C-alpha positions as CSV (number, residue, x, y, z in Angstrom):
1,X,-26.4,-15.9,15.1
2,X,-24.6,-16.0,11.8
3,X,-26.2,-15.4,8.5
4,X,-25.1,-14.9,4.8
5,X,-25.8,-11.2,4.8
6,X,-22.7,-9.6,3.3
7,X,-21.8,-9.2,-0.3
8,X,-18.9,-7.9,-2.4
9,X,-18.2,-7.1,-6.1
10,X,-14.8,-7.0,-7.7
11,X,-13.9,-6.2,-11.3
12,X,-10.5,-5.9,-12.9
13,X,-8.5,-6.0,-16.0
14,X,-5.0,-7.5,-15.7
15,X,-2.1,-7.2,-18.2
16,X,1.2,-9.1,-18.0
17,X,4.4,-8.8,-20.0
18,X,7.1,-11.4,-19.6
19,X,10.6,-11.9,-21.0
20,X,11.9,-15.2,-20.0
21,X,15.5,-15.4,-18.9
22,X,17.9,-15.2,-21.9
23,X,21.1,-13.4,-22.6
24,X,21.5,-12.7,-18.9
25,X,18.2,-10.8,-18.5
26,X,14.6,-11.5,-17.5
27,X,11.6,-9.2,-16.9
28,X,8.1,-9.7,-15.6
29,X,5.6,-6.8,-15.5
30,X,2.0,-6.8,-14.4
31,X,-0.5,-3.9,-14.5
32,X,-4.0,-4.2,-12.8
33,X,-6.9,-1.7,-13.0
34,X,-9.6,-2.7,-10.7
35,X,-12.6,-1.7,-8.5
36,X,-13.9,-3.5,-5.4
37,X,-17.1,-2.7,-3.6
38,X,-18.6,-4.4,-0.5
39,X,-20.3,-3.7,2.8
40,X,-17.6,-5.2,5.0
41,X,-14.0,-5.9,4.0
42,X,-12.4,-7.6,6.9
43,X,-15.0,-7.9,9.8
44,X,-17.8,-10.3,10.0
45,X,-21.5,-9.3,10.1
46,X,-21.9,-10.9,13.6
47,X,-21.8,-8.2,16.3
48,X,-23.1,-5.5,13.9
49,X,-19.5,-4.9,12.8
50,X,-20.5,-4.4,9.2
51,X,-21.3,-0.7,9.9
52,X,-23.0,1.8,12.2
53,X,-26.5,0.9,11.1
54,X,-27.6,-2.6,12.2
55,X,-31.0,-2.2,10.6
56,X,-29.7,-1.8,7.1
57,X,-26.3,-3.3,6.3
58,X,-26.4,-1.8,2.8
59,X,-25.9,1.7,4.3
60,X,-22.3,0.5,4.7
61,X,-22.0,0.0,0.9
62,X,-18.8,1.6,-0.4
63,X,-15.3,1.0,-1.8
64,X,-13.5,-1.9,-0.1
65,X,-10.9,-1.0,2.5
66,X,-8.3,-2.6,0.2
67,X,-9.6,-1.1,-3.1
68,X,-6.6,-0.2,-5.3
69,X,-7.7,1.2,-8.7
70,X,-4.3,0.9,-10.3
71,X,-1.2,-1.2,-9.4
72,X,2.0,-1.8,-11.4
73,X,4.6,-4.4,-10.4
74,X,7.8,-4.8,-12.4
75,X,10.5,-7.3,-11.5
76,X,13.7,-8.5,-13.2
77,X,17.0,-10.2,-13.0
78,X,20.2,-8.9,-14.7
79,X,23.4,-10.9,-14.9
80,X,26.3,-8.4,-15.3
81,X,28.9,-9.2,-18.0
82,X,32.0,-11.1,-16.8
83,X,35.3,-9.3,-16.6
84,X,37.9,-9.9,-19.3
85,X,40.8,-9.2,-17.0
86,X,43.7,-11.5,-17.4
87,X,44.2,-12.1,-13.6
88,X,42.0,-14.8,-12.2
89,X,41.6,-12.9,-8.9
90,X,40.4,-9.7,-10.7
91,X,38.0,-11.7,-12.8
92,X,36.6,-13.3,-9.7
93,X,36.0,-10.0,-7.9
94,X,34.7,-7.9,-10.8
95,X,32.8,-10.4,-12.8
96,X,29.8,-12.6,-12.1
97,X,27.5,-10.1,-10.3
98,X,23.8,-10.4,-10.5
99,X,21.2,-7.6,-9.9
100,X,17.6,-8.2,-8.9
101,X,14.8,-5.6,-8.5
102,X,11.2,-5.3,-7.8
103,X,9.3,-2.0,-8.4
104,X,5.8,-1.4,-7.2
105,X,3.5,1.6,-7.8
106,X,-0.1,1.7,-6.7
107,X,-3.0,4.0,-5.9
108,X,-3.8,4.8,-2.3
109,X,-6.5,2.9,-0.5
110,X,-9.9,4.6,0.5
111,X,-10.9,5.7,3.9
112,X,-13.8,7.5,5.6
113,X,-14.1,10.2,8.2
114,X,-15.5,9.3,11.5
115,X,-17.3,11.7,13.9
116,X,-15.8,10.0,16.9
117,X,-19.1,10.4,18.8
118,X,-21.9,7.8,19.1
119,X,-24.6,10.3,18.3
120,X,-26.6,7.5,16.6
121,X,-27.2,6.2,20.1
122,X,-26.9,2.6,19.1
123,X,-24.0,1.7,21.3
124,X,-21.9,0.1,18.5
125,X,-19.9,3.2,17.4
126,X,-18.7,3.7,13.8
127,X,-20.7,7.0,13.3
128,X,-19.6,8.9,10.3
129,X,-19.1,12.7,10.0
130,X,-21.7,15.1,8.7
131,X,-20.8,17.5,5.8
132,X,-20.6,21.3,6.3
133,X,-21.0,22.1,2.6
134,X,-17.3,23.0,2.0
135,X,-15.0,20.9,-0.2
136,X,-12.6,18.6,1.5
137,X,-10.2,18.8,-1.5
138,X,-7.3,21.1,-0.9
139,X,-5.5,23.0,-3.7
140,X,-3.1,21.1,-5.9
141,X,0.6,21.8,-6.1
142,X,1.2,21.8,-2.3
143,X,4.5,20.6,-1.0
144,X,4.9,17.2,0.5
145,X,5.2,18.8,4.0
146,X,1.9,20.7,3.5
147,X,0.2,17.5,2.4
148,X,1.4,15.7,5.5
149,X,0.1,18.5,7.7
150,X,-3.3,18.5,6.0
151,X,-4.3,15.8,3.5
152,X,-7.9,17.1,3.4
153,X,-9.7,20.1,4.7
154,X,-11.1,19.5,8.2
155,X,-13.6,22.3,7.7
156,X,-15.6,20.1,5.4
157,X,-16.7,17.8,8.3
158,X,-18.6,18.1,11.5
159,X,-20.0,15.8,14.2
160,X,-23.0,13.9,13.0
161,X,-26.5,15.0,14.2
162,X,-28.1,13.1,17.1
163,X,-30.0,10.1,16.0
164,X,-28.2,9.7,12.7
165,X,-25.2,7.7,11.5
166,X,-23.7,10.6,9.6
167,X,-24.0,11.9,6.1
168,X,-20.6,10.9,4.7
169,X,-20.5,7.6,2.9
170,X,-18.1,4.8,3.7
171,X,-14.6,5.1,2.3
172,X,-15.3,8.3,0.4
173,X,-11.8,9.8,0.5
174,X,-8.6,8.2,-0.6
175,X,-5.1,8.2,0.8
176,X,-1.9,9.0,-1.0
177,X,-0.5,6.5,-3.5
178,X,2.8,4.8,-2.8
179,X,5.7,3.3,-4.8
180,X,8.5,1.2,-3.6
181,X,11.8,-0.2,-5.1
182,X,13.6,-3.2,-3.7
183,X,17.1,-4.0,-5.1
184,X,19.6,-6.7,-4.4
185,X,23.1,-7.5,-5.6
186,X,24.5,-11.0,-5.5
187,X,27.9,-12.5,-6.1
188,X,29.1,-16.1,-5.9
189,X,32.6,-17.1,-5.0
190,X,33.7,-20.7,-5.6
191,X,35.2,-22.3,-2.5
192,X,35.5,-26.0,-3.4
193,X,34.0,-28.2,-6.1
194,X,30.6,-28.5,-4.4
195,X,30.4,-25.4,-2.3
196,X,30.4,-21.7,-3.0
197,X,30.1,-18.5,-0.9
198,X,27.4,-16.0,-1.9
199,X,27.6,-12.3,-1.0
200,X,24.2,-10.7,-0.7
201,X,23.5,-7.0,-0.6
202,X,19.8,-6.3,-0.2
203,X,18.1,-2.8,-0.2
204,X,14.5,-2.5,0.7
205,X,12.5,0.7,-0.2
206,X,15.7,1.9,-1.8
207,X,14.6,5.2,-3.4
208,X,11.7,6.5,-1.2
209,X,12.6,6.1,2.5
210,X,9.4,7.4,4.1
211,X,6.2,7.2,2.0
212,X,3.2,8.7,3.9
213,X,0.5,6.6,5.4
214,X,-3.2,7.4,6.0
215,X,-4.2,10.7,7.7
216,X,-6.0,11.0,11.0
217,X,-9.7,10.5,10.2
218,X,-11.4,10.9,13.6
219,X,-12.9,14.3,13.9
220,X,-12.7,14.4,17.7
221,X,-9.0,13.7,17.9
222,X,-5.9,15.9,17.8
223,X,-4.3,16.2,14.3
224,X,-7.5,15.6,12.4
225,X,-6.6,15.4,8.7
226,X,-2.9,15.1,9.4
227,X,-0.7,12.2,8.2
228,X,1.1,10.9,11.3
229,X,2.0,7.4,10.1
230,X,4.3,6.0,7.4
231,X,5.2,2.8,5.7
232,X,8.4,0.9,6.2
233,X,11.7,2.9,6.0
234,X,14.7,2.2,3.9
235,X,16.4,-1.1,5.1
236,X,19.8,-2.3,4.0
237,X,21.2,-5.7,4.9
238,X,24.4,-7.4,3.9
239,X,25.1,-11.1,4.3
240,X,27.2,-14.1,3.4
241,X,25.6,-17.4,2.4
242,X,27.3,-20.8,2.0
243,X,25.7,-23.0,-0.7
244,X,26.7,-26.6,-0.8
């Protein structure tokens, strides 16, 4: 059986600044501040996948899995000045380069802490942790290594009581934010009248090789609270492209 049970709400303010290409330079910047709330972000309601309580889907109300409060994207193209050297070979090698870049900075996405035990006795899993009364927020100013070992305090959570789905709400905590810079450098060499050779140097995630991912959120698993995943590493690729 399928029925229109789920709902979602999204609000945002979006700002864009654009400089069209002129004088060898263009820029496009977009900033978004937003909030998204729902009871199921990716799954369907069929099969009770909206949450651990099949009798009240609204108990799964919380921030969307993809909720990103702030996101900044800046991209641009820069044509480097051509060389004034008298030798044609030198002018061809030094001049005519083009730089392209994309910079992205955004808040981390939310997540919840699961108990890892079906103490709700409903047979569908998804039980959330109970709270012990301690704060899950750890002191500020910790090193990156310390944050990876413990993004939140595991002492703040415990296995949910039998017959309950857990006290903690859905997507109550938030993972670390991330930023990324992609950069490329192009250069065209004329081969014949209707063909040219393009050198492409492309650098993905140039300045931050291993931004951290989400922490381990299941209370019954080893490394609870530790960040054991990461986004894409730095990637460099060089290539030649014939355009005709």
